[in-house]
C-alpha positions as CSV (number, residue, x, y, z in Angstrom):
1,M,-0.1,0.1,0.0
2,Q,1.4,3.5,-0.9
3,T,1.0,6.2,1.8
4,E,3.9,8.7,1.0
5,E,1.2,11.0,0.6
6,I,-0.8,10.6,2.6
7,R,-0.9,13.4,5.2
8,Q,-1.6,13.2,9.5
9,P,-4.6,15.3,9.9
10,H,-4.7,15.3,13.5
11,A,-3.1,18.4,15.6
12,D,-1.6,17.7,19.1
13,I,-3.8,16.3,21.6
14,T,-2.1,16.6,24.9
15,S,-4.0,19.6,26.0
16,S,-7.7,19.9,26.9
17,S,-10.5,21.3,29.1
18,S,-11.9,19.5,31.8
19,S,-13.7,22.1,33.9
20,D,-17.2,21.9,32.0
21,E,-20.5,20.9,33.4
22,E,-21.5,17.5,33.8
23,D,-24.9,18.2,31.4
24,D,-22.6,20.0,28.8
25,G,-23.1,17.0,26.2
26,L,-26.7,17.2,26.4
27,K,-26.9,20.1,24.9
28,T,-25.9,17.8,21.7
29,L,-29.0,16.0,21.6
30,G,-30.9,18.8,19.8
31,K,-28.6,18.4,16.8
32,A,-29.8,14.7,16.4
33,G,-31.0,13.9,13.3
34,K,-28.1,15.8,11.3
35,Q,-26.1,14.3,8.5
36,F,-23.1,14.3,8.1
37,D,-20.1,13.7,4.9
38,W,-16.8,13.3,5.6
39,N,-14.9,16.3,4.5
40,E,-17.4,18.1,6.7
41,I,-16.5,15.7,10.0
42,A,-12.2,15.5,8.7
43,K,-12.3,19.5,9.7
44,H,-13.2,18.4,13.0
45,N,-9.7,17.0,14.0
46,T,-8.3,18.9,17.2
47,D,-8.6,18.2,20.9
48,K,-10.8,22.0,21.1
49,D,-13.1,20.5,18.8
50,A,-13.0,17.0,17.6
51,W,-15.9,14.9,15.9
52,V,-15.3,11.0,15.9
53,V,-17.7,8.4,13.6
54,V,-18.6,4.9,15.6
55,E,-20.8,3.0,13.6
56,N,-22.3,5.3,11.1
57,K,-22.9,7.5,13.8
58,V,-21.1,10.9,14.3
59,Y,-20.1,12.2,18.3
60,E,-19.4,15.8,19.2
61,V,-16.4,14.4,21.6
62,T,-14.7,17.4,22.9
63,K,-16.1,18.0,26.2
64,W,-15.9,14.4,27.0
65,A,-13.0,13.1,25.9
66,P,-11.2,13.9,29.2
67,R,-14.1,11.8,30.8
68,H,-13.2,8.7,28.9
69,P,-12.1,6.1,31.7
70,G,-9.3,5.1,29.5
71,G,-7.9,8.7,28.9
72,K,-8.9,11.4,26.4
73,D,-5.9,10.9,24.6
74,I,-7.4,7.5,23.0
75,V,-10.5,9.8,21.8
76,L,-8.7,12.6,20.4
77,T,-6.4,10.5,17.9
78,F,-9.7,9.1,16.4
79,A,-10.4,13.3,15.5
80,G,-12.2,13.4,12.5
81,Q,-12.1,10.0,11.7
82,D,-13.9,6.6,12.2
83,A,-13.2,4.8,15.5
84,T,-15.6,1.8,14.9
85,E,-13.3,-1.2,14.3
86,A,-10.9,0.3,17.7
87,F,-14.4,1.1,19.4
88,L,-15.2,-2.9,19.0
89,A,-12.7,-4.5,19.2
90,L,-11.4,-3.2,22.6
91,H,-14.8,-2.9,24.4
92,P,-15.9,-6.3,25.8
93,D,-19.1,-4.3,27.1
94,L,-20.4,-2.8,23.8
95,P,-24.1,-2.0,25.5
96,M,-23.3,-0.1,28.3
97,V,-20.5,1.8,26.1
98,R,-23.2,2.7,23.4
99,K,-25.2,3.9,26.3
100,Y,-22.7,6.2,27.8
101,M,-22.6,8.0,24.6
102,T,-25.8,8.5,23.7
103,P,-25.2,12.3,25.1
104,W,-22.7,13.4,22.6
105,Y,-25.0,12.0,19.6
106,I,-25.2,14.8,17.3
107,G,-25.8,13.3,13.8
108,E,-25.4,10.3,11.0
109,L,-22.9,9.8,8.7
110,I,-23.3,10.1,4.9
111,D,-22.6,7.0,3.2
112,E,-20.8,8.0,0.1
113,G,-18.7,4.5,-0.9
114,D,-15.8,3.3,0.6
115,E,-13.9,4.3,-2.4
116,K,-15.0,8.0,-2.2
117,S,-14.8,8.2,1.2
118,K,-12.2,5.9,2.6
119,P,-9.9,4.9,0.1
120,H,-7.7,2.9,2.3
121,F,-10.4,0.5,3.1
122,N,-11.2,-2.9,1.5
123,K,-14.5,-3.1,2.5
124,A,-15.1,-6.7,1.0
125,L,-11.7,-7.6,3.8
126,L,-13.6,-6.0,6.7
127,D,-16.8,-7.2,5.7
128,D,-15.1,-11.0,5.8
129,F,-13.6,-10.1,9.1
130,H,-16.7,-9.6,10.9
131,K,-17.9,-12.4,9.3
132,V,-14.1,-14.7,10.6
133,K,-14.9,-12.8,14.3
134,E,-18.7,-14.0,14.7
135,Q,-17.8,-17.0,13.5
136,L,-14.9,-17.3,16.8
137,Q,-17.6,-15.8,18.8
138,K,-20.1,-18.8,18.2
139,A,-17.5,-21.4,18.4
140,G,-17.1,-19.9,22.4
141,M,-13.2,-18.5,21.5
142,Y,-14.0,-15.5,23.5
143,K,-14.8,-17.8,26.5
144,A,-11.2,-17.9,28.9
145,N,-10.7,-21.6,30.7
146,K,-10.0,-19.9,33.9
147,W,-8.1,-22.9,35.1
148,F,-5.3,-22.0,32.3
149,F,-5.1,-18.5,33.7
150,F,-4.3,-19.5,37.6
151,G,-1.7,-21.9,36.4
152,M,0.0,-19.0,35.1
153,L,-0.7,-17.5,38.6
154,L,0.8,-20.2,40.4
155,H,4.0,-21.0,37.8
156,I,4.6,-17.4,38.2
157,W,4.3,-18.2,42.7
158,A,6.3,-21.1,42.0
159,I,9.3,-18.9,40.7
160,E,9.2,-16.5,43.2
161,A,9.3,-19.3,45.9
162,L,11.7,-20.9,43.9
163,S,13.8,-17.3,44.0
164,Y,13.5,-16.8,48.0
165,W,14.4,-20.8,48.8
166,I,17.5,-20.9,47.0
167,M,18.7,-17.3,48.3
168,Y,17.2,-18.4,51.8
169,T,19.3,-21.6,51.7
170,Y,22.6,-20.5,50.1
171,G,23.0,-16.7,50.8
172,A,23.9,-14.3,49.1
173,G,26.5,-15.2,47.3
174,W,27.2,-14.5,43.5
175,I,26.0,-17.8,42.1
176,P,22.9,-17.6,44.3
177,F,22.6,-13.9,43.3
178,L,22.4,-14.2,39.8
179,V,20.1,-17.3,40.0
180,C,18.1,-15.5,41.8
181,A,17.9,-12.2,39.6
182,F,17.2,-15.1,36.3
183,L,14.8,-16.6,37.9
184,L,13.1,-13.2,39.3
185,G,13.6,-11.5,36.1
186,S,11.3,-15.0,34.7
187,A,9.0,-14.3,37.3
188,Q,8.9,-10.6,36.0
189,M,8.2,-11.3,32.7
190,Q,5.7,-14.1,33.2
191,A,3.7,-11.6,35.2
192,G,3.9,-9.2,32.1
193,W,1.6,-11.6,30.1
194,L,-0.8,-12.6,32.9
195,Q,-1.0,-8.6,33.7
196,H,-1.8,-8.4,30.2
197,D,-5.0,-10.8,29.8
198,F,-6.4,-8.8,32.4
199,G,-6.0,-5.7,31.2
200,H,-7.5,-6.7,27.9
201,E,-10.2,-8.3,30.0
202,S,-10.1,-11.7,28.6
203,V,-10.0,-13.4,31.5
204,F,-13.5,-12.8,33.8
205,E,-16.8,-11.6,32.2
206,N,-17.1,-9.7,35.4
207,S,-15.2,-6.0,34.5
208,K,-14.3,-5.5,38.3
209,W,-12.6,-8.7,38.7
210,N,-10.9,-8.1,35.6
211,R,-9.4,-4.6,36.9
212,W,-8.4,-6.0,40.4
213,M,-6.6,-9.2,38.7
214,H,-4.8,-6.1,37.1
215,Y,-3.6,-4.4,40.2
216,L,-2.5,-7.8,41.8
217,T,-0.5,-8.6,38.5
218,L,0.7,-5.4,37.6
219,S,1.1,-3.3,40.3
220,H,1.9,-5.4,43.0
221,M,3.4,-8.0,41.6
222,K,5.6,-6.0,39.0
223,G,5.4,-2.2,40.5
224,A,3.8,-0.6,37.7
225,S,0.7,1.9,37.1
226,K,-2.2,0.0,36.2
227,D,-3.8,3.3,34.6
228,W,-0.8,4.1,33.1
229,W,-0.4,0.3,31.2
230,N,-4.2,1.2,30.2
231,W,-3.3,4.5,28.6
232,R,-0.4,3.5,26.9
233,H,-1.3,-0.2,25.6
234,F,-5.0,1.2,24.3
235,M,-3.0,3.6,22.4
236,H,-0.9,1.0,20.8
237,H,-3.6,-0.9,20.1
238,S,-5.7,1.6,18.1
239,K,-3.2,3.4,16.4
240,P,-0.1,0.5,16.1
241,N,2.8,1.6,14.3
242,I,1.6,5.6,13.6
243,I,3.9,8.3,14.3
244,H,2.9,10.3,16.9
245,K,0.1,8.0,17.9
246,D,1.7,5.0,18.9
247,P,3.4,5.1,22.1
248,D,5.7,2.1,21.8
249,I,7.4,4.2,18.9
250,R,7.9,7.0,20.3
251,M,11.7,6.6,20.3
252,I,12.3,9.8,18.3
253,Y,16.1,11.6,19.4
254,I,17.2,8.6,20.7
255,F,15.9,6.1,17.8
256,V,14.4,6.7,14.4
257,V,12.2,4.3,13.2
258,G,10.6,3.3,9.9
259,K,11.8,4.5,6.7
260,R,9.6,7.2,6.3
261,L,10.4,8.9,9.8
262,A,14.1,8.0,9.0
263,Q,14.2,9.8,5.3
264,L,12.2,12.4,6.6
265,W,14.3,13.2,9.7
266,G,17.3,12.9,7.6
267,K,16.5,15.3,4.9
268,K,15.5,17.9,7.5
269,K,18.7,17.2,9.7
270,L,16.5,17.0,12.8
271,G,17.2,15.0,15.8
272,I,20.2,14.6,18.2
273,M,21.8,11.3,18.2
274,P,24.6,9.6,16.0
275,Y,21.2,7.7,13.9
276,S,23.8,6.0,11.8
277,L,25.1,4.0,14.9
278,Q,21.7,3.6,16.0
279,H,22.0,-0.5,15.5
280,Y,25.1,-0.6,18.0
281,Y,24.1,1.7,21.2
282,W,21.0,0.3,21.0
283,H,22.5,-2.8,23.1
284,F,23.6,-0.3,25.5
285,I,20.8,2.3,26.0
286,G,17.9,0.2,24.3
287,P,16.9,-3.4,26.9
288,P,19.1,-2.7,29.5
289,L,17.4,0.6,30.1
290,L,13.7,0.5,29.1
291,I,12.2,-1.3,32.2
292,P,14.3,0.0,34.8
293,I,15.2,3.5,34.2
294,Y,12.5,4.4,31.4
295,F,9.5,3.0,32.5
296,Q,9.7,3.4,35.9
297,Y,10.5,7.1,35.3
298,E,7.3,7.7,32.9
299,H,4.8,5.2,34.8
300,L,5.6,7.2,38.2
301,T,5.2,10.8,37.3
302,W,2.2,9.8,34.9
303,A,0.6,8.4,38.3
304,F,1.8,11.6,40.1
305,K,0.6,14.0,37.7
306,N,-3.1,12.6,37.5
307,K,-3.6,11.5,40.7
308,R,-3.9,7.6,40.6
309,W,-3.3,7.1,44.3
310,V,-4.8,3.7,44.4
311,D,-2.1,2.7,41.3
312,L,0.6,4.5,43.8
313,F,-0.6,2.0,46.8
314,W,-0.3,-1.1,45.2
315,V,2.6,-0.5,43.2
316,S,4.3,0.7,46.9
317,T,4.0,-3.1,47.7
318,F,5.6,-4.3,45.5
319,Y,8.8,-2.3,46.7
320,V,7.6,-3.0,50.5
321,K,7.5,-6.5,49.5
322,H,11.3,-7.3,47.9
323,I,13.1,-5.2,50.9
324,V,10.9,-7.3,53.2
325,L,12.1,-10.3,51.6
326,Y,15.6,-10.1,50.5
327,L,17.1,-6.9,52.1
328,P,17.9,-9.5,55.0
329,F,20.1,-11.0,52.6
330,M,22.4,-8.5,51.7
331,G,22.8,-4.5,52.6
332,W,20.5,-1.7,50.6
333,G,23.4,-1.1,47.9
334,N,23.8,-5.1,46.9
335,L,19.6,-5.1,47.1
336,L,19.4,-2.1,44.5
337,M,22.1,-4.1,42.3
338,F,20.0,-7.1,42.6
339,Y,16.9,-5.2,41.8
340,L,18.3,-3.5,38.7
341,L,19.9,-7.6,37.3
342,F,16.6,-9.1,37.4
343,R,14.6,-5.8,36.1
344,M,17.5,-6.1,33.1
345,V,16.7,-9.6,32.7
346,E,12.8,-8.8,32.5
347,S,13.8,-5.6,30.2
348,H,15.7,-7.5,27.6
349,W,12.8,-10.2,27.6
350,F,9.9,-7.4,26.9
351,V,11.7,-5.5,24.6
352,Y,12.7,-8.2,21.7
353,V,9.4,-9.7,22.2
354,T,7.3,-6.9,22.0
355,Q,9.3,-5.3,19.3
356,M,10.1,-8.1,17.0
357,N,6.6,-7.9,16.1
358,H,6.4,-4.6,14.9
359,L,9.5,-2.4,14.8
360,P,10.3,-4.3,11.7
361,K,7.4,-3.5,10.1
362,H,5.3,-0.7,8.3
363,I,6.0,2.7,10.3
364,D,4.0,5.7,8.5
365,F,2.0,9.0,9.6
366,D,-2.0,8.0,9.8
367,Y,-2.8,6.3,6.5
368,Q,-6.8,5.4,8.0
369,A,-6.7,1.8,6.4
370,D,-9.3,-1.1,7.2
371,W,-8.6,-2.9,10.5
372,P,-7.5,-6.0,9.0
373,T,-4.9,-4.6,6.7
374,I,-3.5,-1.7,9.1
375,Q,-2.8,-5.4,11.7
376,N,-1.4,-6.9,8.3
377,L,0.6,-4.2,7.8
378,T,2.0,-3.2,11.2
379,T,2.3,-6.6,13.1
380,C,3.6,-10.2,12.1
381,N,3.8,-13.3,14.1
382,V,6.4,-15.8,15.5
383,E,6.1,-20.1,14.9
384,G,3.8,-21.2,17.7
385,G,4.8,-24.1,19.9
386,T,4.8,-25.0,23.7
387,F,8.2,-23.0,24.3
388,N,7.4,-20.3,21.9
389,N,3.9,-19.6,23.4
390,W,5.2,-19.6,27.0
391,F,8.5,-17.5,26.5
392,T,6.1,-15.0,24.6
393,G,3.1,-15.2,26.7
394,H,1.4,-16.5,23.2
395,L,1.7,-12.5,21.1
396,N,4.3,-14.8,19.2
397,Y,0.3,-15.0,17.6
398,Q,0.3,-10.9,17.5
399,V,-1.8,-10.6,14.0
400,E,-4.8,-12.4,15.9
401,H,-4.2,-10.6,19.2
402,H,-4.6,-7.7,17.3
403,L,-7.6,-8.3,15.2
404,F,-9.3,-10.0,18.6
405,P,-7.7,-8.1,21.4
406,T,-10.4,-9.5,23.8
407,M,-9.9,-13.7,22.8
408,P,-8.0,-15.2,25.7
409,R,-4.5,-15.9,24.6
410,H,-5.1,-19.5,25.0
411,N,-7.4,-19.5,22.0
412,Y,-5.2,-17.6,19.5
413,P,-3.6,-20.8,18.0
414,Q,-7.6,-22.3,17.0
415,A,-8.5,-18.2,15.7
416,H,-4.8,-18.7,13.3
417,E,-6.1,-20.7,10.6
418,L,-9.3,-18.7,10.2
419,V,-6.9,-15.6,9.9
420,K,-4.5,-17.1,7.6
421,S,-7.6,-18.3,4.6
422,L,-8.9,-14.5,5.4
423,F,-5.7,-13.0,4.2
424,K,-5.1,-15.7,1.7
425,K,-8.7,-14.7,0.5
426,H,-7.8,-11.3,0.3
427,G,-4.5,-11.8,-1.4
428,L,-2.7,-10.6,2.0
429,Q,0.2,-12.9,3.7
430,L,0.7,-13.1,7.3
431,E,4.1,-13.3,7.7
432,I,5.0,-15.6,10.2
433,K,9.0,-15.9,11.2
434,T,11.1,-18.2,13.5
435,L,11.8,-16.8,17.1
436,P,15.3,-16.0,16.3
437,R,14.9,-14.4,13.5
438,A,12.4,-12.4,14.5
439,I,14.5,-11.0,17.4
440,Y,17.5,-10.8,14.9
441,D,15.0,-8.7,13.0
442,V,15.3,-6.0,15.5
443,V,18.6,-5.0,15.4
444,G,18.6,-5.9,11.6
445,C,15.3,-3.2,10.6
446,L,17.4,0.1,13.1
447,K,20.4,-0.8,10.7
448,E,17.8,-0.5,7.6
449,Y,16.1,2.6,9.1
450,S,20.0,4.2,10.1
451,D,21.0,3.7,6.5
452,I,17.9,5.2,5.1
453,W,18.8,8.2,7.8
454,Y,22.3,8.6,6.1
455,K,21.4,8.6,3.1
456,A,19.1,11.3,3.3
457,Y,21.0,13.1,5.6
458,Y,24.2,13.6,3.5
459,H,22.0,13.3,0.2
460,I,23.5,10.6,-1.3
């Protein structure tokens, strides 16, 4: 798909006003019945004047966005656009959400035909995707096996208990020190996959149970803000690999990613890093530091700024637990080294698994393609298997996860064949890599982007 001439219509989404009266949105009810075409809707694409389309209904969301439970950014990133597929994919309880959207309804979308109004949409593909999704729902693929997730939780606790037992039995010598750091890093990563399940509400039918277990598995077991994760992760799902909208590719000023952005920054001589060397310094300031340094700073400042006191309480229990358990075996200095070491184990694991599915793929400004095409362009799979499924938390089925984000992960292998047939029918290839190849491609694509930047910078 050619996207070089597609503009990025969205303005800054970082500022908004939240001091309006609660009944402001009710004023929009008087506008119901109006019809709008895409030329009109696309004009309302800023944080101060935002319309979105969901299921062919037009909503004026400027004043409501700050009240959105998932944060205002995920709403405003669709300003002037169709948010239907992200809305359907990310909300398990659709009737309830539709009810709360009613006050912001202002009219209907005039159907102009997909070729005219949304040139990067493949309507036939989207229609078949909806049929596949309905088929999976009827087959029970959206129902979780609770014993699977209980087993995941138990095996994480078992790894943590083994780490403590080794330290208790053999002391804090270098060998048990390193073994325990590796074990805790592994437990942290497996807790990362499990919290991801609860964050997507793919385990329990009751949202409250998912939220409480999300506090346990993320904030208590991993020491990170739940609401921060929700904000960041659902932005990624809504606009994967979209420059300025997907937080997971906001590496600019450190790494330049994507062919389009590398060429643009090279031509304009932007940035402060020697990007031609980014595939070398990646190994020193990328995977080792993302979770121990960058994420710790980001989630704590985000939680304080947004007054997420419940999140911060749960996060504090993570640090208290590790201090109580491990401080008796080592001083504060060694405990800090131990903490950084098991975080670095987790960080390398996390970075390569999450980036191998996205970083080598298509990265561009907002081209507004249909949902299946976007996932095919921006994600890829890694071969299945017992180890690969465990190592990646079933995110080796990344395409299936992005197409059906609320589906329990143990059902991705069953959904895989249907997705592969869907893509084949419409001339798309579902890319599947080996695990070593996928990991290698992370650094390989950084080298490719650095070469593009270098040639553009020096006009070669």
